[in-house]
N, C-alpha and C positions, 0 to 999 in steps of 0.2 A: 343594223346591218339589214340587207335585202338579201334573198334566198340565193341568188345568182352571184353574190360577191364572194371574190375570191380574197384568201387569206395567204399571205407569203410571210415566211421568217425571215429577217433579214441578221438578227443578231443573237446567237444565245448565251445566256449568262447562268451560272451554276449558283441558283438562289434557292432556299425553301423556304415553305410559308409558315408562319407562325401561327396559324389558325386554321379552322376547317368551318364547312358551313353546309346545309343541309336542308331540305325541306322540312321544318317540324311535324308535317302532320305525317311523315315515314314513321316516327316512333308511335303515332297514336292508332297505326292500324294493325289488325291480329288476324293473322292468317289462321282458319278455323277450318275442319274435316268439315262440320258440320253447318252447312250456311244457311239451314234454314232460319226463318225468324230473325237472321241478322241485320244489326244495325249500322249503317256505313260509320256513324258515331263511335267514337271509343275511348276507353278511360285515358285521362290526361295525364300523362306519366310526370312524376315530380323531380325526378333525377336530373340534378344540372341547372336547376332554374336560374341559380344565384348568378352563373357563368353569361345571363342572358340579361339580368339586369342592371343594366348599365345607365349612362345618359345618353349614349351615342351605342346604336347597334354594332359599330365597327371597332369601337374603343377597348382598349386594354388586351392584355395577353394573360392569360391565365398562368399560375405560379406552379414549375414543375420540378420538382426536387433530384437530386442525382440519382437516389436509389428508385424514384418514380419511374425515371425516364426510359429504361429496358423493358420493365411490363409494358408502359404504352405503346412503346415502340414496336415488341412482339404482337401485342393486339392489333395495333393499325393493320400488321404483317399480315396476320390470319385472316383479319376483316376483308384484305384486298385480296386475298386467297380465294375467300369464299364468294366475293363478286367475280371473280373470272371463272371460278369452277361452275358454280351452279350445278351442284351436283347432284340434287334432290328437291323435293318440294319446300323443304324445311329451310332452304340458304338463307330466305329473308329474316326469317326467325333468326338465325343464328348470328346475322350482322346485327339484327338488333340486340341481339344479347351483349356483343362486343360494345356496340356505342351506347349501350346502358350502362355497362362498366367503367368504361373512359371518361362520362361523363360524369360520373357518381365519384370517381377517384379524384379527376379534377376539382371536383367541385370541394371535395373534403380538404384536398390540400392547402385550397384558398380560404377556405374557413376557417383553418387554424394555422396562423402563420408567425404564433408566439416559438419561445424556444425553453419553456419549462419542462422537467421532465416528463409532465404528463403529454404536452404536445407531442415530444419525441415518439413517444408511444404511441401516440395516434395518428402520426406520423408512419409508424413501422406498419400499426393495424390495417390502414386504410391503403397502403401500398402492398401487401403482402398476405392479406386475410385469404386468396385462394390458395396461399401454400398452407402446409402443416407446421402449426406455431404453437411453441409451451409455452409455458409459465416462466421458464427460465430464461427463454427468449426476450419475454417482455421485460424483468428485470435486469438482465443484461444491457437491455438497449437503454432504460432510466438510468442504470446504475443505483439501482435502488434495491434493498431487500423485498421481499413479498408484502410484508406487513406495510413499509412506508409507501409503497407504490401504491396496494389498495386503498389506504386513509387518503392519499392525494385524489385517488379516482373517483372515489367516494364524494369528495366535496364537489370535485368539479362536475362529475358526469351522473352521479347518483346511483352508481356500482362499480364493483369490483372492474380489473383492467380485464380480466378473461370474461366477464359477463358482460362488458362492454363490446368485447370482439363476437361472441355468439350475437349479440342483438345485431350489430353490423353487419354481419355475414345471412342474418336472416332479412336484415332490410334490404340488401339486394337481391337475395333469392324473391323475395317478394313481388320487386320491380320485375324479374326475369318470369317470375310464374304468370302475372299479370299482361306483360305485353309481348310474349314470345310462346312457341308452341315448342319450344324444345323439351328434351324427357329429364322427368323427376332425377334421374340419375346422372345426366350432363349438368344441370343446374346445382345437381349437390356438389361433382367435383369441380365446378368453377366456382365455387362458393368455400371452398376450405373443408368439406364435410367428408370425409374417406368414403365412407358408405352411405347410400341412400337410404338405408332403412334407418340407420343415425338422424341424417337427416332430416327423414317423416317424424322421426319420435321427437326430436327437439323443435320442429313446426310446429306440429300437435301440441306440445305442451305450453308452449310460449304465445300460440296463437289462438288457441282454444279449437281449431278445426284441422284437417288434415291439408297439404297443400294443395291435391287436387280441387277439394271443396274449396279452399281460397282461390284457387285460379278462378273455376265457376263464377263464385259469388263476388271477387271483384269484376269483373267482365260486365256480369250483369247490372252490378252498379252503376258502374261507370256509363253504361249503354244507358240507364234509365235516367242519368243529369241532365 
């Protein structure tokens, strides 16, 4: 098309896209308050890579479960609201936060397509990790008692069901720390931790460093690659 070309809509059809696209470098940019010694190259995000590892770039539609759809719909709605409002300097970071969560959820759903009790619980965790989840929620989802569920999880994932939930929450939080500037409190709430103090305690215990230190270190490591 040339710049002076005119576009005329001759027919409107109510259809919806089954996929979305964006420039991959968008996820690899980091908005920093201090730009001194800032390198343009940024840590390369690992979330959602399996969704793009196909024979052809535009083939295949990610699997979305009935339980995951409302959450994805909500995240896309909030993401669109952030694009329109652009209320403060961190609106780009918040968009990236939701994209990271969307890609992560879609990737996890596509990697677990079986129907065993463990797969049902994994699906539940990947869909609801941002909400309050109890051990009873997980056992009810699997229709198993705590001992049986944890035994199956140990065999499949190398940890208990609740241990896996914590690991998954920290995995999402790590991505958000590296690729966005949203606050620790917002990251804590969006990954299922009721208080940022509890999030900091769990993150430090599992990662061996505080969330703030991890944020700084992961970015320095990424720019050095």
